[in-house]
GUMARGU-563572 format. One line per 5 residues: number of its first residue (from 1); their letters; for each residue x, y, z of C-alpha. Coordinates in Angstrom, 3 decimals. Layout:
# GUMARGU-563572
NUM	A	X/Y/Z  ...
This chain:
# GUMARGU-563572
1	XXXXX	-38.547/18.850/-9.262  -36.497/20.776/-11.873  -32.771/20.465/-11.106  -32.397/24.264/-11.886  -34.453/24.745/-8.552
6	XXXXX	-32.016/22.973/-6.446  -28.653/23.517/-8.219  -27.575/26.398/-10.283  -26.726/24.551/-13.283  -26.808/27.270/-15.825
11	XXXXX	-24.753/29.485/-13.633  -22.347/26.816/-13.275  -22.062/26.370/-17.171  -21.812/30.298/-17.799  -19.108/31.091/-15.286
16	XXXXX	-17.090/27.716/-15.287  -14.967/29.326/-18.084  -14.496/32.487/-15.928  -12.873/30.300/-13.295  -10.814/29.067/-15.884
21	XXXXX	-9.325/32.500/-16.438  -8.698/32.899/-12.759  -6.724/29.626/-12.798  -4.852/31.149/-15.953  -4.025/34.236/-14.121
26	XXXXX	-2.092/32.235/-11.328  -0.156/30.619/-13.968  3.204/31.881/-15.693  2.742/33.305/-18.965  6.149/31.728/-20.146
31	XXXXX	4.432/28.465/-19.498  2.600/28.136/-22.813  1.734/24.572/-22.726  0.444/24.880/-19.375  -1.672/27.681/-20.040
36	XXXXX	-3.131/26.070/-23.098  -3.936/22.670/-21.337  -5.426/24.746/-18.578  -7.827/26.574/-21.118  -8.769/23.434/-22.647
41	XXXXX	-9.288/21.436/-19.543  -11.809/24.502/-18.381  -13.768/24.287/-21.889  -13.989/20.430/-21.783  -15.238/20.422/-18.211
46	XXXXX	-18.028/23.086/-19.277  -18.979/20.862/-22.266  -19.198/17.590/-20.248  -21.388/19.563/-17.612  -23.525/21.139/-20.061
51	XXXXX	-24.471/17.712/-21.270  -26.501/17.303/-18.198  -28.779/19.967/-19.835  -29.671/17.843/-23.088  -30.112/14.523/-20.850
56	XXXXX	-32.305/16.125/-18.005  -34.252/18.376/-20.240  -37.938/17.812/-20.465  -38.876/17.494/-24.242  -42.700/17.636/-23.202
61	XXXXX	-43.029/20.941/-22.091  -42.216/24.521/-23.864  -41.519/26.275/-20.633  -38.228/27.471/-19.440  -36.512/25.045/-17.536
66	XXXXX	-33.372/24.957/-15.065  -34.696/28.412/-13.942  -32.720/30.638/-11.648  -34.349/33.715/-10.710  -32.704/35.854/-7.913
71	XXXXX	-33.257/39.748/-7.060  -30.507/41.833/-8.205  -31.325/45.589/-8.555  -34.925/45.105/-7.194  -35.757/49.259/-7.274
76	XXXXX	-35.221/49.229/-10.809  -36.631/45.682/-11.360  -33.409/43.989/-12.422  -32.935/40.309/-11.722  -30.405/37.632/-12.195
81	XXXXX	-32.916/35.556/-14.259  -31.781/32.754/-16.130  -33.298/29.709/-18.117  -33.373/27.730/-21.398  -36.101/25.956/-23.510
86	XXXXX	-35.716/24.000/-26.440  -34.851/26.751/-28.869  -31.759/28.008/-26.482  -30.704/24.344/-25.414  -28.742/23.370/-28.386
91	XXXXX	-27.135/26.978/-29.041  -25.675/26.346/-25.532  -24.473/22.992/-26.357  -22.904/24.145/-29.741  -21.145/26.836/-27.846
96	XXXXX	-19.606/24.450/-25.497  -18.838/21.932/-28.111  -17.019/24.051/-30.123  -14.928/26.080/-27.736  -12.617/23.176/-26.610
101	XXXXX	-12.315/22.503/-30.407  -11.226/26.040/-31.401  -8.787/25.985/-28.224  -7.179/22.934/-29.119  -6.793/24.170/-32.752
106	XXXXX	-4.821/27.016/-31.827  -1.936/25.211/-30.197  0.198/25.695/-33.010  -1.773/28.730/-34.782  -1.265/31.286/-31.684
111	XXXXX	2.534/31.450/-30.423  2.491/34.747/-28.985  0.521/36.245/-26.043  -0.880/32.603/-25.624  -2.306/33.658/-22.081
116	XXXXX	-4.098/36.572/-23.208  -5.442/34.741/-26.313  -6.836/31.879/-23.902  -8.325/34.176/-21.554  -9.886/36.213/-24.135
121	XXXXX	-11.555/32.809/-25.405  -12.763/31.915/-22.113  -14.453/35.214/-21.630  -15.874/35.000/-24.862  -17.389/31.650/-24.212
126	XXXXX	-19.029/32.987/-20.961  -20.351/35.963/-22.925  -22.008/33.704/-25.604  -23.641/31.241/-22.934  -24.723/34.195/-20.830
131	XXXXX	-26.743/35.667/-23.988  -28.283/32.343/-24.609  -29.768/31.896/-21.087  -30.522/35.190/-19.924  -34.073/36.132/-19.561
136	XXXXX	-33.664/39.407/-17.881  -33.298/42.186/-20.477  -30.713/43.936/-18.802  -28.754/40.930/-17.788  -29.111/39.720/-21.567
141	XXXXX	-27.815/43.245/-22.567  -24.771/42.818/-20.416  -23.704/39.700/-21.671  -24.489/40.689/-25.241  -21.863/43.801/-24.935
146	XXXXX	-19.420/41.673/-22.803  -18.781/39.229/-25.714  -17.840/41.901/-28.074  -14.809/42.774/-26.025  -12.871/39.592/-26.136
151	XXXXX	-13.839/38.864/-30.121  -12.520/42.370/-30.722  -9.129/41.566/-29.037  -9.181/38.077/-30.697  -9.356/39.706/-34.036
156	XXXXX	-7.318/42.870/-33.263  -4.182/41.272/-31.522  -4.043/37.680/-33.177  -5.504/38.467/-36.526  -4.102/39.017/-39.991
161	XXXXX	-2.213/42.112/-41.439  -5.605/44.023/-41.763  -6.637/42.904/-38.221  -7.140/46.497/-36.647  -9.246/47.584/-39.591
166	XXXXX	-11.434/44.410/-39.392  -11.561/44.777/-35.355  -12.650/48.478/-35.576  -15.455/47.750/-38.207  -16.524/44.796/-36.204
171	XXXXX	-16.936/46.741/-33.175  -18.304/49.967/-34.933  -21.328/47.701/-36.746  -22.071/45.443/-33.810  -21.842/48.420/-31.184
176	XXXXX	-24.371/50.741/-33.440  -27.104/48.030/-33.362  -26.588/47.365/-29.852  -27.144/50.971/-28.784  -30.287/50.977/-30.780
181	XXXXX	-31.188/47.846/-29.040  -30.929/49.307/-25.574  -33.190/52.255/-26.569  -35.716/49.666/-27.415  -35.130/47.679/-24.168
186	XXXXX	-35.485/51.041/-22.183  -38.747/51.969/-24.359  -40.371/48.272/-23.638  -39.533/48.508/-19.930  -41.757/51.886/-19.853
191	XXXXX	-44.456/50.877/-21.835  -44.644/47.823/-19.562  -44.679/49.814/-16.570  -47.451/52.073/-18.153  -49.650/49.167/-18.124
196	XXXXX	-48.873/47.114/-15.301  -47.409/49.810/-12.980  -44.510/47.092/-12.009  -41.124/48.159/-12.969  -39.301/44.665/-14.565
201	XXXXX	-36.579/43.692/-17.112  -38.095/40.322/-16.803  -38.510/38.915/-20.548  -41.677/36.530/-19.721  -43.671/39.416/-17.896
206	XXXXX	-43.289/41.469/-21.172  -44.896/38.598/-23.172  -48.234/39.165/-21.199  -49.085/42.677/-22.609  -50.228/43.736/-25.793
211	XXXXX	-48.424/46.621/-27.496  -49.918/49.023/-29.589  -49.003/48.423/-33.608  -47.355/51.870/-33.920  -44.967/51.284/-30.987
216	XXXXX	-44.123/47.688/-31.915  -43.074/49.104/-35.314  -40.235/51.185/-33.961  -39.283/48.726/-31.211  -39.272/45.742/-33.539
221	XXXXX	-36.927/47.760/-36.201  -34.446/48.982/-33.203  -34.219/45.147/-31.953  -34.140/43.749/-35.427  -31.361/46.153/-36.647
226	XXXXX	-29.120/45.018/-34.123  -30.012/41.228/-34.506  -29.722/41.617/-38.384  -26.324/43.138/-38.288  -25.179/39.967/-36.008
231	XXXXX	-26.902/37.393/-38.348  -25.637/39.197/-40.744  -28.389/39.909/-43.343  -27.880/41.573/-46.500  -27.063/44.902/-46.651
236	XXXXX	-25.434/45.023/-43.274  -23.322/42.041/-43.566  -20.102/43.939/-44.888  -18.106/43.639/-41.781  -18.414/39.947/-41.746
241	XXXXX	-15.841/39.026/-44.558  -13.184/41.336/-43.054  -13.693/39.888/-39.565  -13.537/36.328/-40.823  -10.626/36.708/-42.835
246	XXXXX	-8.396/38.440/-40.498  -9.360/36.849/-37.422  -7.134/33.523/-36.330  -8.850/30.209/-37.095  -10.252/29.863/-33.556
251	XXXXX	-11.791/33.239/-33.875  -13.237/32.557/-37.151  -14.784/29.149/-35.890  -16.592/30.820/-32.913  -17.623/33.753/-34.900
256	XXXXX	-19.121/31.691/-37.530  -20.470/28.919/-35.388  -21.978/30.951/-32.462  -21.837/34.883/-32.748  -23.975/34.825/-35.804
261	XXXXX	-26.298/32.760/-34.508  -27.146/35.242/-31.696  -28.858/37.397/-34.320  -31.342/34.700/-35.897  -31.959/34.056/-31.696
266	XXXXX	-32.572/37.170/-30.953  -35.524/37.157/-33.557  -37.003/34.211/-31.954  -36.531/35.292/-28.364  -37.816/38.933/-28.451
271	XXXXX	-39.076/39.964/-31.841  -41.702/37.502/-32.571  -43.351/36.898/-29.081  -43.045/40.659/-27.944  -44.028/42.233/-31.425
276	XXXXX	-46.123/39.737/-33.460  -48.007/42.296/-35.340  -44.950/44.197/-36.509  -43.238/40.688/-37.243  -46.103/39.974/-39.553
281	XXXXX	-45.773/43.608/-41.307  -42.537/43.097/-41.912  -42.587/39.429/-43.538  -42.098/40.356/-47.194  -39.264/42.778/-46.380
286	XXXXX	-37.331/40.246/-44.294  -38.193/37.514/-46.505  -37.063/39.454/-49.638  -33.846/40.460/-47.968  -32.873/37.087/-46.861
291	XXXXX	-33.369/35.675/-50.755  -31.143/38.561/-51.592  -28.604/37.580/-48.923  -28.877/33.894/-50.279  -28.372/34.634/-53.677
296	XXXXX	-25.881/37.372/-53.220  -23.505/35.601/-50.861  -23.585/32.461/-53.231  -22.397/34.709/-56.422  -19.762/36.598/-54.450
301	XXXXX	-18.501/33.155/-52.980  -18.120/31.789/-56.432  -15.547/34.365/-57.458  -13.323/34.533/-54.500  -9.837/33.767/-54.883
306	XXXXX	-9.369/33.188/-50.963  -10.401/30.245/-49.566  -11.541/31.689/-46.304  -13.037/34.691/-47.839  -15.107/32.151/-49.898
311	XXXXX	-16.122/30.488/-46.870  -17.035/33.648/-45.306  -19.152/34.669/-48.043  -20.921/31.276/-48.049  -22.131/32.093/-44.402
316	XXXXX	-24.134/35.293/-45.863  -25.861/32.564/-48.116  -26.315/29.873/-45.378  -27.567/32.294/-42.981  -30.029/33.802/-45.317
321	XXXXX	-31.635/30.369/-45.347  -31.828/30.827/-41.550  -33.748/33.924/-42.022  -36.069/32.998/-44.618  -37.444/30.002/-42.455
326	XXXXX	-37.810/32.213/-39.541  -40.034/34.890/-41.780  -42.020/31.946/-43.191  -43.293/31.502/-39.549  -44.785/28.019/-39.175
331	XXXXX	-43.532/24.820/-37.296  -41.420/23.241/-40.029  -39.637/26.479/-41.254  -38.933/27.511/-37.603  -37.448/23.777/-36.811
336	XXXXX	-35.552/23.884/-39.923  -33.717/27.146/-39.189  -32.958/26.228/-35.802  -31.435/23.055/-37.129  -30.038/25.055/-39.762
341	XXXXX	-28.171/27.151/-37.175  -26.715/24.168/-35.485  -25.861/22.684/-38.846  -24.049/25.914/-40.174  -22.237/26.253/-36.911
346	XXXXX	-20.848/22.623/-37.505  -19.986/22.920/-40.822  -18.579/25.930/-41.455  -16.547/25.922/-38.163  -14.975/22.553/-39.668
351	XXXXX	-14.487/24.578/-42.883  -12.518/27.355/-41.254  -10.721/24.454/-39.006  -9.372/22.983/-42.415  -8.369/26.040/-43.895
356	XXXXX	-6.377/27.065/-41.076  -4.870/23.760/-41.044  -3.887/24.271/-44.581  -2.682/27.567/-43.902  -0.522/26.605/-41.099
361	XXXXX	1.289/24.405/-43.661  1.492/26.764/-46.742  1.021/30.150/-45.252  -1.553/30.797/-48.510  -5.002/30.834/-48.826
366	XXXXX	-5.205/31.831/-52.432  -6.781/28.913/-54.406  -4.524/29.608/-57.304  -1.645/28.346/-54.918  -3.123/25.022/-54.616
371	XXXXX	-3.919/22.004/-56.724  -3.340/18.378/-56.373  -3.467/18.236/-52.585  -5.190/15.065/-52.295  -2.191/13.366/-53.483
376	XXXXX	0.014/14.605/-50.604  -2.557/14.812/-48.047  -5.190/12.112/-48.392  -6.810/11.975/-45.048  -7.260/16.080/-45.175
381	XXXXX	-9.037/15.642/-48.454  -11.246/13.011/-47.070  -12.143/15.391/-43.969  -12.316/18.116/-46.254  -14.630/16.538/-48.701
386	XXXXX	-17.153/15.397/-45.794  -17.407/18.688/-44.626  -17.972/20.307/-48.165  -20.647/17.776/-48.831  -22.258/18.771/-45.408
391	XXXXX	-21.959/22.348/-46.042  -24.008/21.985/-49.431  -26.810/19.763/-47.691  -26.132/16.388/-49.184  -28.748/13.946/-47.897
396	XXXXX	-27.430/12.146/-44.876  -25.586/15.048/-43.474  -26.739/17.630/-41.369  -27.081/20.443/-43.882  -29.951/18.629/-45.822
401	XXXXX	-32.334/18.420/-42.971  -32.252/22.103/-41.940  -32.550/23.146/-45.338  -35.314/20.790/-46.384  -37.341/21.767/-43.533
406	XXXXX	-37.000/25.561/-44.395  -37.883/25.030/-47.961  -40.994/22.979/-46.798  -42.256/25.416/-44.371  -41.253/28.591/-46.762
411	XXXXX	-43.314/26.654/-49.844  -46.704/26.421/-47.421  -46.501/30.222/-46.940  -44.961/31.456/-50.407  -44.062/29.106/-53.218
416	XXXXX	-42.117/31.816/-54.839  -39.971/32.662/-51.957  -39.168/28.989/-51.621  -38.169/28.739/-55.519  -35.929/31.671/-55.319
421	XXXXX	-34.417/30.378/-52.171  -33.780/27.043/-53.665  -31.232/28.385/-55.957  -28.967/28.788/-53.114  -28.607/25.358/-52.640
426	XXXXX	-27.630/25.201/-56.600  -25.061/27.637/-56.221  -23.615/26.603/-53.155  -22.799/23.065/-54.902  -21.225/25.063/-57.427
431	XXXXX	-18.786/27.200/-55.795  -17.889/24.578/-52.908  -17.119/21.841/-55.559  -15.422/24.044/-57.680  -13.225/25.241/-54.847
436	XXXXX	-12.649/21.917/-53.839  -11.884/20.659/-57.531  -9.166/23.446/-57.606  -7.614/22.972/-54.440  -7.437/18.838/-54.119
441	XXXXX	-7.044/17.831/-57.630  -5.070/18.163/-60.578  -1.240/18.132/-60.794  1.186/18.855/-57.774  3.028/21.772/-59.883
446	XXXXX	4.358/23.688/-57.004  7.367/22.277/-54.923  5.772/23.820/-51.733  2.816/21.619/-52.366  4.796/18.345/-52.631
451	XXXXX	6.085/18.536/-49.284  2.877/18.859/-47.264  2.464/16.767/-44.448  -0.853/14.942/-43.690  -3.098/15.612/-40.932
456	XXXXX	-1.368/14.923/-37.394  -3.053/12.776/-34.592  -4.100/16.051/-32.743  -5.583/17.419/-36.186  -7.620/14.039/-36.675
461	XXXXX	-8.925/14.081/-33.057  -10.234/17.614/-33.608  -12.081/16.868/-36.756  -13.326/13.495/-35.731  -16.115/14.652/-33.339
466	XXXXX	-17.356/17.265/-35.931  -17.796/14.419/-38.289  -19.706/12.409/-36.056  -22.255/15.369/-35.139  -22.417/15.818/-39.067
471	XXXXX	-23.824/12.409/-39.604  -25.663/12.313/-36.258  -27.879/15.017/-37.249  -28.035/14.214/-40.802  -29.212/10.439/-39.776
476	XXXXX	-31.219/10.885/-36.682  -32.425/14.585/-36.694  -35.122/13.424/-34.268  -32.615/13.730/-31.245  -32.423/17.503/-31.888
481	XXXXX	-35.866/18.497/-33.287  -37.791/16.211/-30.471  -36.310/18.575/-27.791  -37.146/21.632/-29.715  -40.593/21.005/-30.823
486	XXXXX	-42.543/21.791/-28.018  -40.709/25.276/-27.408  -41.314/26.044/-31.165  -45.140/25.352/-30.607  -45.174/27.515/-27.320
491	XXXXX	-43.596/30.281/-29.317  -46.169/29.938/-32.338  -49.383/29.841/-29.662  -47.874/32.942/-27.955  -47.684/34.956/-31.045
496	XXXXX	-50.888/33.561/-32.232  -52.683/34.049/-28.996  -51.456/37.725/-29.053  -52.311/38.170/-32.535  -56.075/37.348/-32.462
501	XXXXX	-58.595/40.174/-32.870  -60.074/39.623/-29.658  -56.922/40.475/-27.814  -55.808/43.439/-30.213  -56.756/45.826/-26.964
506	XXXXX	-54.323/45.159/-24.119  -55.256/42.612/-21.933  -54.166/44.961/-18.800  -55.861/48.169/-19.115  -53.137/51.059/-19.508
511	XXXXX	-53.003/54.003/-17.260  -54.681/57.317/-18.097  -51.045/58.658/-19.192  -50.789/56.011/-21.880  -53.832/55.728/-24.345
516	XXXXX	-54.276/54.040/-27.321  -56.170/55.727/-30.273  -58.762/53.109/-31.534  -59.147/54.815/-34.845  -56.087/53.487/-35.784
521	XXXXX	-56.746/49.886/-35.231  -57.631/47.987/-38.345  -58.296/44.103/-38.611  -56.938/42.055/-41.442  -56.156/38.614/-41.707
526	XXXXX	-52.970/36.589/-42.555  -52.500/32.732/-43.115  -50.420/31.414/-40.561  -49.069/27.925/-40.587  -52.470/26.654/-41.616
531	XXXXX	-54.842/28.601/-39.473  -56.129/32.128/-39.375  -54.411/34.924/-37.354  -55.512/38.501/-37.159  -53.703/41.646/-36.954
536	XX	-54.461/45.348/-35.945  -52.915/47.899/-38.046
């Protein structure tokens, strides 16, 4: 019997950080060390509990596991519905793994309003986990919006000199997409009710209906805009560099490692299975936008003078790979995209941690202010080199596996897309290694750099788990791909089944007040992962 049927493990993992907030409210704000330790302890317990999901997960099925379903607002069809599959499993674990690391990294970096900061981090963790485990669209939207609030405060209160501008820009971009997504959720709700006569926000129930192509187009675009902003895809990326540069280190880590993945996750969980015809229709557009993002992000990163800004623009490029893999729509590319989400979260999170450690010592992030750092901080330089190589996809590190699978899958569908996308790997090596050379090598010609202290024990302990995961994914990727394979296969099957010409007409006859104009249906074919699938336009 599934453990989720007898014990609400997902609820526990989701709301343990919220329990930590309750404990923090009982602690005197002047006892800063105790506040930090309570937050760290809460996040560590959350991570340890979440490991249960990995070890008890059944890799042989693509169905939702650890499912919890309770009636919430029955008159409107809203339920408290949670569950995970191989797609969301590792995103939950990524969140619980990096949150204690982010908290521990802030011990010296955040010295004012510590209690408020820790409450914001724990609230953010609950929101992020909730997004990945929600199977009710209303519940999903609640978590999606709720996690914006703590991130807004993390940037706006504890950020850099332009923190207010960055925080407002972040909230305006994301809220705009969120409101359009809310409209699409309501449209989906009423379309489903028209077909079945049942009012429900249950995501799994929506996968049983065939939505007319013209409706799919508009609902896909509404969802896709919200998710593309979150990724962020070019040209909707402009909020990201400001948010990254101004956010405190812990905020940048969680923003890059987790929040950006919610956009790609949204495409996998909602756009592909619910709107398969629209997905196929927009493959060329989103593939081209992804390639532009890969190349554009790399070139802009190449000219950055601020190390943190360089890492921020590298995220635009790396997430372009994720989107390119998603819209190649085959097993290899989808598994590669999910793995690349994890790899980017680990590598870029580590880069922000290292940049933050350097900033705490020098209070500058300008590349020109450094030089010869490896001579005075050799341990720091070693960690930085490992993370840099993982970021550019060196074989044996986490970055290589995901990018290889993405390019392999993309080449099967369109070799030209793969060829252009591969240039991003070359450019990544250029801007990352050039940055490393200027910061780490050369003469130590500035007096401030000669006095720098190497990593403390706390900082080493923060980085060691990340390095272990970098090599674990790179050397033994099947520990991850084996648990996502069945879920990806089921997603492909769902899209394929709904896309066959025999099922262009809805499986459930619509009511008379909701008719389809059959003259608008036209059959065409598209190569899909080695097989033929059919589209009604």
